[in-house]
C-alpha positions as CSV (number, residue, x, y, z in Angstrom):
1,D,-0.1,0.0,-0.1
2,I,1.3,3.6,-0.6
3,I,0.2,5.0,2.4
4,D,2.3,3.1,4.3
5,F,5.4,3.3,1.9
6,Y,5.2,6.7,2.3
7,K,4.6,6.8,5.8
8,T,7.6,3.8,6.7
9,V,10.1,5.9,4.1
10,N,9.0,9.1,6.0
11,N,9.6,7.6,9.5
12,Y,13.2,6.5,8.2
13,I,14.5,10.1,6.6
14,Q,12.9,11.6,10.1
15,E,15.5,8.9,12.1
16,R,18.3,9.2,9.2
17,S,18.3,12.6,10.1
18,H,18.9,12.2,13.8
19,I,21.5,9.9,13.5
20,W,23.3,10.3,10.3
21,S,26.1,12.7,11.5
22,L,26.9,10.3,14.6
23,L,26.9,7.7,12.7
24,I,29.7,8.8,9.6
25,S,31.8,10.3,12.8
26,H,32.5,6.8,13.9
27,Q,35.5,4.9,13.1
28,V,34.6,2.6,10.6
29,P,32.0,5.3,8.3
30,S,35.4,7.8,8.9
31,K,37.8,5.1,7.8
32,A,36.0,3.9,4.3
33,M,35.6,7.9,3.6
34,T,38.9,8.2,1.9
35,P,40.2,9.5,-1.3
36,G,38.3,8.0,-4.3
37,R,35.7,6.6,-2.3
38,V,32.4,6.9,-4.6
39,L,28.9,8.7,-2.8
40,L,25.6,8.9,-3.8
41,I,24.3,12.3,-3.0
42,N,21.4,15.1,-3.4
43,Y,23.1,18.4,-4.9
44,S,21.4,21.2,-6.7
45,G,17.8,19.8,-7.2
46,Q,18.9,16.4,-8.1
47,V,19.1,12.6,-6.5
48,N,21.9,10.2,-6.3
49,V,24.1,12.4,-8.0
50,P,27.9,10.2,-7.9
51,G,30.7,11.9,-6.8
52,V,34.1,10.9,-6.1
53,L,35.6,12.1,-2.9
54,L,38.5,14.2,-3.1
55,M,39.0,15.3,0.9
56,V,37.3,15.1,4.4
57,D,37.7,18.7,6.3
58,N,37.7,17.9,9.9
59,K,38.9,21.0,11.4
60,A,35.6,22.8,11.0
61,K,32.3,22.8,13.1
62,E,30.1,20.9,10.7
63,R,32.2,18.4,8.5
64,T,32.3,18.9,4.9
65,Y,33.8,16.9,1.9
66,K,35.1,17.9,-1.1
67,L,33.7,15.8,-3.9
68,L,34.3,16.1,-7.7
69,V,30.8,15.3,-9.7
70,P,29.5,15.2,-13.4
71,T,28.2,18.6,-14.8
72,S,26.2,16.7,-17.8
73,F,23.9,14.7,-14.9
74,Q,20.1,14.3,-16.3
75,S,17.4,14.3,-13.8
76,E,13.9,13.4,-15.3
77,G,10.9,14.7,-13.8
78,L,12.7,17.0,-11.1
79,E,13.6,20.2,-12.4
80,N,11.0,22.0,-10.1
81,L,13.1,20.7,-7.3
82,S,15.3,22.9,-7.7
83,L,17.2,23.8,-4.3
84,D,18.0,27.5,-4.7
85,E,19.4,30.1,-2.3
86,S,16.8,32.3,-2.8
87,S,13.8,30.3,-2.0
88,S,12.1,30.4,2.3
89,S,13.4,28.3,4.4
90,S,10.1,26.2,5.0
91,A,10.0,26.3,1.1
92,S,13.5,25.0,0.8
93,A,13.0,22.4,3.7
94,N,10.0,21.0,2.1
95,Q,11.9,20.1,-1.5
96,L,15.2,18.7,0.4
97,H,12.8,16.5,2.3
98,R,11.5,16.0,-1.0
99,L,14.7,14.9,-2.6
100,K,15.5,12.5,0.3
101,F,12.1,10.7,-0.4
102,L,12.8,10.5,-4.0
103,S,16.3,9.0,-2.8
104,V,14.9,6.7,-0.9
105,A,12.3,5.4,-3.3
106,R,15.3,4.8,-6.2
107,K,17.1,2.6,-3.7
108,G,20.1,4.1,-5.3
109,R,20.0,3.8,-8.8
110,V,21.3,6.3,-10.4
111,S,20.1,8.9,-13.6
112,E,21.4,9.0,-16.9
113,L,24.4,10.3,-17.1
114,N,26.2,11.6,-20.6
115,V,29.3,9.4,-20.4
116,S,31.0,11.4,-23.5
117,S,31.5,14.7,-21.4
118,T,34.0,15.3,-19.6
119,D,32.9,18.1,-17.4
120,S,33.0,18.1,-13.6
121,L,33.6,20.4,-10.4
122,V,34.3,20.5,-7.4
123,I,31.6,20.9,-4.6
124,S,31.5,20.6,-0.7
125,V,28.6,18.8,0.7
126,Q,28.1,18.3,4.7
127,D,26.9,15.4,5.8
128,D,22.9,15.8,5.2
129,D,23.7,16.3,2.1
130,I,25.2,12.6,1.9
131,M,22.4,9.4,1.0
132,Y,24.5,6.5,0.3
133,I,28.8,5.6,0.5
134,T,29.2,3.1,-1.8
135,T,31.8,-0.3,-1.6
136,K,33.1,1.2,-4.6
137,T,36.7,3.2,-4.6
138,I,38.7,4.7,-7.2
139,K,42.5,5.0,-7.3
140,I,42.9,8.8,-7.8
141,E,45.7,11.5,-7.2
142,A,42.9,13.9,-4.9
143,D,46.2,16.2,-4.5
144,K,46.8,16.6,-8.8
145,I,42.6,17.2,-9.4
146,M,42.5,20.1,-6.8
147,N,45.7,21.6,-7.8
148,D,44.1,21.6,-11.7
149,V,40.6,23.0,-10.3
150,K,42.4,25.5,-8.7
151,K,44.3,26.0,-11.7
152,R,41.3,26.1,-14.4
153,E,40.4,29.0,-12.4
154,I,42.5,31.2,-13.2
155,P,41.2,32.3,-17.1
156,R,44.3,32.1,-18.9
157,F,44.5,27.9,-17.8
158,R,40.7,27.6,-18.3
159,H,41.1,25.2,-21.7
160,D,44.2,23.8,-21.0
161,P,43.9,19.9,-21.6
C-alpha cells in the first residue's frame, strides 16, 4: 500500500536525520571516507548524483566533504525541485525532504549520465547531503585534481587539457 510506504519512508528519513552525522563520525565509516570513495549525494535539485570523494575537512565545526561530480547529469522530472538559495527556508526544507524521499524510493539508482562529456566540478557538501556510501573506490590522486581545479580557475588556463 502506497500510504504505508510513505509513512515508513517518512519515519526512516526522520530517524536518519537524527543519527546520520553521528553514524558517519564513527570509526568504520570515517575510515571508509578516503579519497576515491564513490558517494551518492543529493545536490542542486538532483537525486543520487555520483561523486568521487577528494577530501574530508574535519577542522570545521561541521564536517565538509570535497567531491568531484559530473556536470552533465540529467535527472528526469525533478526540474521543479531546485534548491536555490533565494527560496524561503520552509519551502527549501520541504524540497529537501522531497529529494530525500525520492532518493530512498530510487534505492540508490543513478539517473542517466552523459558519459561522452568530461565536464565536472568540485563541490563541498555536508553530512546531510550524502545519501549513500558505496563500496566502490577509484584510485585517484586527490591533490593533483584539487591543484588542477584551482589552476583552471585562472582565466588563462581555463581551457588547458
